[in-house]
LOLUM-416645 format. One record per residue (C-alpha): residue in one letter; x, y, z. Coordinates in steps of 0.5 Angstrom, whole numbers, plus 500, padded with zeros to 3 digits. Example, Ala and Ser with C-alpha at 12.3 -4.5 7.8 and 13.67 -1.06 7.14 Angstrom:
% LOLUM-416645
a525491516;s527498514;
//
This chain:
% LOLUM-416645
x500501500;x506505502;x510503495;x503504492;x502511495;x510513494;x509511487;x503516487;x505522489;x512521485;x507521478;x504527481;x510531481;x513529474;x507530471;x506537474;x513538473;x513538466;x506540465;x508547468;x515547465;x510546458;x506552460;x512557462;x516560455;x521565454;x517570449;x523576449;x530572449;x536575450;x541579444;x548579442;x551586445;x557591444;x560596448;x565600451;x569599456;x565604461;x558604458;x552601459;x549594457;x543591458;x540585456;x533583456;x529577458;x521577459;x517569460;x509567460;x510565467;x513568473;x518574472;x521572479;x522564476;x528567471;x536566473;x541569470;x549566469;x556567466;x560564462;x567569463;x572568457;x576566461;x573561464;x568557462;x565555468;x558557468;x558563474;x551564477;x549572477;x542573479;x537567483;x531566488;x530574488;x539576490;x544577486;x551574488;x556577491;x561576485;x557580480;x554585486;x555592480;x550589476;x542591477;x537587475;x530590472;x523586474;x517588471;x511582474;x506584469;x510582463;x514578466;x520581465;x527579468;x533584465;x540584467;x544591467;x551592467;x551600468;x559601467;x561594463;x569592464;x574587460;x572581465;x565582463;x565579457;x564572454;x555569454;x550570459;x544566460;x537567462;x533561463;x526560466;x524555472;x529557477;x534554472;x530548470;x526551464;x528554457;x534557457;x537563452;x544566451;x548572447;x555574448;x557581451;x563583446;x567589450;x570594446;x576596449;x578603447;x573608442;x574606434;x579609430;x578610422;x584611419;x585613411;x591612406;x590617401;x590626405;x583627405;x584633402;x587632397;x584627392;x583627385;x575626383;x573625376;x575629372;x576630364;x584632363;x585624363;x587625371;x586617374;x581618380;x585615386;x583610389;x582611397;x582606402;x578606409;x580603415;x576601422;x580598428;x578596433;x580593440;x576588443;x575582449;x570577448;x568570445;x566573438;x570579435;x564585433;x561587427;x563594424;x559597418;x561603414;x557609412;x556615409;x554620414;x548623412;x545618409;x546614402;x550609400;x557608401;x558607394;x564604397;x567595396;x567592402;x572588404;x572582409;x575583416;x582582418;x582578424;x587577429;x586574436;x584582441;x584586434;x579586428;x579591422;x574593417;x576596411;x572599405;x575601399;x573607394;x574611388;x574618388;x570620381;x564616386;x566620393;x560625394;x565632395;x566635403;x563627405;x565623411;x564616413;x563613420;x564606422;x559604427;x557598431;x552594429;x550590436;x552596440;x547603442;x553609445;x556614440;x563612443;x561605439;x563608432;x568613429;x568618424;x573619418;x575627416;x571631411;x574628403;x576634399;x574633392;x580635387;x579637379;x571634380;x569639375;x575642372;x576641364;x582640360;x580647358;x579650363;x586647365;x589650360;x587657360;x589658367;x596655365;x595661360;x593666364;x600664369;x605665363;x602671362;x602674369;x609672368;x611675362;x607682364;x613681372;x619679369;x619682362;x614688361;x615691367;x623691367;x622693359;x619699361;x622701367;x629700362;x625705357;x624709362;x631711365;x633711359;x630717357;x630720363;x637720361;x637722356;x634728357;x638729362;x644729359;x644730352;x637734352;x636738357;x631743356;x632748363;x638751366;x637748372;x637740369;x644742365;x647744372;x645738375;x647734369;x654738369;x655737376;x659731379;x654728382;x649729376;x655725371;x654719377;x648719377;x646717369;x652713368;x650708375;x642709370;x645707364;x651702366;x645697370;x641698364;x645695360;x647690365;x640687367;x638688358;x642681357;x638678364;x631680361;x633679354;x634671356;x628670361;x624673354;x628667350;x626662355;x618664356;x618664348;x621657348;x616655353;x610658349;x612656342;x613649346;x605649348;x602652343;x605647339;x602642343;x596645343;x595645335;x598637335;x592636339;x587640334;x589636328;x589629332;x582631334;x580632327;x583627324;x579621329;x573626328;x573624320;x575617321;x569616324;x565619319;x568615314;x563610312;x566602312;x569599307;x563595301;x567589299;x569587293;x569594290;x573597296;x579591296;x580592288;x580599290;x585599295;x590594290;x589598285;x595601282;x597609286;x598611278;x591615276;x587610271;x582616270;x582622268;x581629274;x573629270;x572622272;x575623278;x571628280;x566625278;x566619282;x567623288;x561626288;x557620286;x560616292;x557622297;x550622293;x551614294;x552616302;x546621302;x542615299;x544610304;x544615310;x537616308;x534609307;x529606311;x529600310;x536598307;x535595300;x540594296;x543601291;x544602284;x552600282;x555606280;x557607273;x564611275;x566605278;x564600272;x568603269;x573604273;x573596273;x574596266;x579601267;x584597270;x582590268;x585593260;x591596265;x592589268;x590584262;x589588256;x595590253;x596587245;x589584244;x585587239;x577588237;x573583238;x577579241;x575577250;x576584252;x570586247;x567580250;x568582256;x566589256;x559586252;x559581259;x559587263;x555592259;x549586260;x550585267;x550592269;x543593266;x540586269;x543590275;x538595274;x532592272;x533588279;x534595282;x528597280;x524592281;x526592288;x526599289;x518598287;x516592292;x519596298;x515602296;x509597295;x511594301;x511601305;x505603303;x502597305;x505597313;x503605313;x496603311;x496596316;x499601321;x494606321;x489600322;x491597327;x492603331;x485604329;x483598331;x487598338;x483605340;x477601339;x479596342;x480599349;x474604348;x470598348;x474594354;x473601359;x466601357;x466594359;x469596366;x464602367;x458597366;x462591371;x462597376;x456599376;x453593376;x457590382;x454596385;x447594383;x448587386;x451589392;x445594394;x440588392;x444583396;x444588403;x437590401;x435582401;x439581408;x436587411;x429585410;x430578411;x434582418;x427582422;x426585429;x421580432;x421582439;x425586444;x426584452;x427590457;x432588462;x430587468;x423588467;x420582473;x423588478;x416591477;x412585478;x416583485;x416590487;x410593487;x409595493;x416599493;x415606493;x415609485;x421613485;x425606488;x422604482;x424608477;x431608480;x431601480;x429601472;x435606470;x441603474;x440597469;x446597464;x447590460;x454587460;x453580458;x448575454;x449569452;x443563450;x445556453;x440550453;x434554451;x434559456;x438567455;x442569461;x443577461;x447580467;x447588469;x454592471;x453593479;x450586481;x451579483;x444578480;x444574473;x437574470;x434567466;x429568460;x425563455;x429564449;x423561445;x418565449;x422571451;x419570457;x422571464;x423564468;x428566474;x434569477;x440566480;x446569483;x454568483;x457567490;x463572493;x461577487;x464585488;x460591488;x462592480;x459586478;x460582471;x465585466;x462580461;x459573459;x459567454;x456560454;x461554453;x460548451;x463541450;x462534447;x462529453;x466523453;x461518456;x458513450;x452516448;x454521443;x449526444;x451528451;x455534451;x456539458;x454546458;x455551463;x457560463;x463563463;x463569468;x468575468;x468580474;x471583480;x471578486;x471580493;x478575494;x481577487;x483585490;x483589484;x484584478;x478581475;x477573475;x474567471;x468562474;x466556470;x459556473;x453551470;x446553469;x444553477;x449558479;x454553482;x461554481;x465549477;x472553476;x476559478;x481562476;x484569475;x484572468;x492575469;x489583469;x484588469;x477588468;x476583461;x472580455;x470574454;x470568448;x470562448;x473557442;x472550442;x472548449;x478554451;x476561454;x479567450;x480572455;x482580452;x485584458;x486592455;x490594460;x496589459;x495589451;x494581452;x490576450;x490570454;x487564452;x485558458;x484550457;x477549462;x481547468;x484555468;x491553465;x494558460;x496555453;x498562450;x499569452;x499573446;x502581447;x500586442;x505592441;x503599442;x507601437;x503597432;x497602434;x495596440;x493602445;x486600448;x483592446;x475592445;x475585444;x478579441;x476572439;x480566436;x478564428;x483558427;x488554432;x494560430;x490566430;x485571433;x481576430;x482583436;x478590435;x482595438;x482604438;x489608437;x487613440;x494616437;x491618431;x484616433;x483611428;x478604430;x480598427;x479590427;x486586426;x487578424;x494577429;x498570429;x501567436;x506571436;x502578436;x504580429;x499583425;x496579419;x491582415;x487589418;x481593417;x480600418;x476602412;x470599409;x470602403;x464606398;x460600399;x459602406;x456608409;x460610413;x466608410;x470607417;x469604424;x467608431;x467603437;x468597434;x466594440;x464586440;x466580436;x462574434;x465568429;x460568424;x459562418;x464561412;x470563416;x466571417;x465575423;x459579427;x462586428;x458590433;x460598431;x457601437;x457609436;x455607428;x449603432;x450597426;x452591425;x456588420;x459582417;x466582414;x468575409;x475571412;x479577409;x475583413;x472585406;x466588407;x460584406;x453588407;x450591413;x447585418;x442590421;x441598426;x439598432;x438607430;x431610430;x428607425;x428601427;x428602435;x425608435;x430611440;x436614436;x439614444;x440606444;x447603442;x449594441;x453592446;x453585446;x451579440;x449572441;x447567436;x441562437;x443557431;x437553433;x432558430;x436563427;x436568431;x441573433;x440576441;x444583441;x444587447;x443594447;x443600453;x442607453;x448613454;x444618458;x448624462;x455619461;x452613464;x450607460;x442606463;x436602460;x439596457;x435592452;x435586448;x433586441;x431579437;x432579429;x431574425;x436572420;x438568415;
//
């Protein structure tokens, strides 16, 4: 007996252990990071279970053994400088290194379930110094694109990083300010504790005054990057003509400075000497010239002028030589360019005739007049060949034929008389010429006929194409009109069959049971009856209200009030939402089913959190468990319960015993600010309605188990009026994958297909239907047995929901 008990407890413990491990998963895992010494590093880790069950470990580079950093709610002594950031609501327990040091390098591991569950690891690469950027070329003198034939420079930028870690850092070169680098990145050169990233740039692809940055791809601080200096491109837009003009200007300036000015000065000094010595016009000048000082002055000026004259003549000769060489080079370049252009304009060789002309002797075979005629004929032929669009064969030239005859005579005709083989050959050539002319004219006529036919066929083709295009546009507009009319007719037909057959005033029985009470109390009771949930189960309609633990029960066929059941331990706020739950029984009877109600509300022992209760139709609690957040909305998928928690932006899926199956977290960056309702449509996808408070847009989306948006709908198109949602507060899974959406503020229920495309408006709850313009739909429940749709509506008055009713529609 004791052995059986021990075995029983052992099996129970193992089942609980493995079940718990299967339910708890890491939803956020750490990733490799690069940080400079002294910087802050963060490793994120989140679990679907409790955050305090996560443990952190370190595998130092110098010591591969695992060292525990954090576990069992404490940081161990060897890592006292580290910090822990915990968030129980999201299951996050992040590791923070306030100031990274070299020994911190290595592998960091996050493991769930106190070191027994799922684990994930990441590397910390410590940059010993800030990266250093170098260049093999002076960045202020980089030759770029030019027209002077100068080869653009090749620029090599290097990024040098010293590191400590199991992996080398990954650095990327990019241009500061955005745009492509237009360079060739080379493989990194890795040493034991040093890595170099090189990029090769060409001067003709570098933007002037640009700089380049080497950034650590997994680092988040400016210290983990370096920049090159600004690159100045030389001769980026300078042409050879401008360079030559500049050199000419420099030569002219040198001539003026070293030749013109000295010559003018010498001439002036000579004139002064002449007028002072030889032609003094005044007595004073004559007396000065005859003095000793005057004679010495004039002699000195004359001597200096004679001494400097050869020097300046030599400089003038050198400059003249340079100018002559420069002009000769320019003239040679000009002649070379003309030859090249004339060579390009010449037509390519033309077969046997050109070969014969090349091989002909250099002596003139025909007269000058014949030569001119031949040249003119060739020019005319070239123009006609250029203008010929179809490239037909041209008429042979008479001059070329005559030229061939003369060549043949010179080569073979010596000593041959008339009537001999020469005359026969000439006659044969003339006959061939006539045949060629006939053939040429025939080809020309066929060409013209074909060209005219092509023109007429082309005009006909263009006309037919335009006609078909017009018919296509007309058919498109007709199809669009028919689709619009079909949609309107289908919608009208559907609305005609979605008839309001009955309406139930909530708490209508209150007046029957409390006839003795005062009218004031009865009126207050009627007004304070806003509906929070409805469910159809076992031919009964269940209705819950806010601020009460009572649930009303009506006959779903006769709509008569039957009874009232009370939910134990309910808090003052009451029930938030309600849904029916049905599961096939495992008994031998195929028709037997298990059914109950699922409630979510505020219970006394749950404090600020909402709780979930599975109860039978008599109010007995079958299974309680917490929802994981505040408030919440319910839906059922097969035998699982789906809870949409707006405050957490989380969709939790539980089994019938309250075990968490999936927790789908929705990010505010994707627009999920306020969730309204969620239903599960497949094993991998949920449909959720929500509001983005930033742009005030209301949407219906399909998300997967990771919270990724697969499809979304916010614009219903022209077929819907209005064309957007306004508080899509409730969803219901329809047939063939369709979705029913309660559009509260637009007072309607619409139908979407499986792709979230507009199908039709199912029904309205506006004044035309309910005779009350202040009633807004909030909940849905469908009775498949009678094809009836139960719609709960509340009246909004003075910022309070009051006077709830249930409208019963007969639908298709």
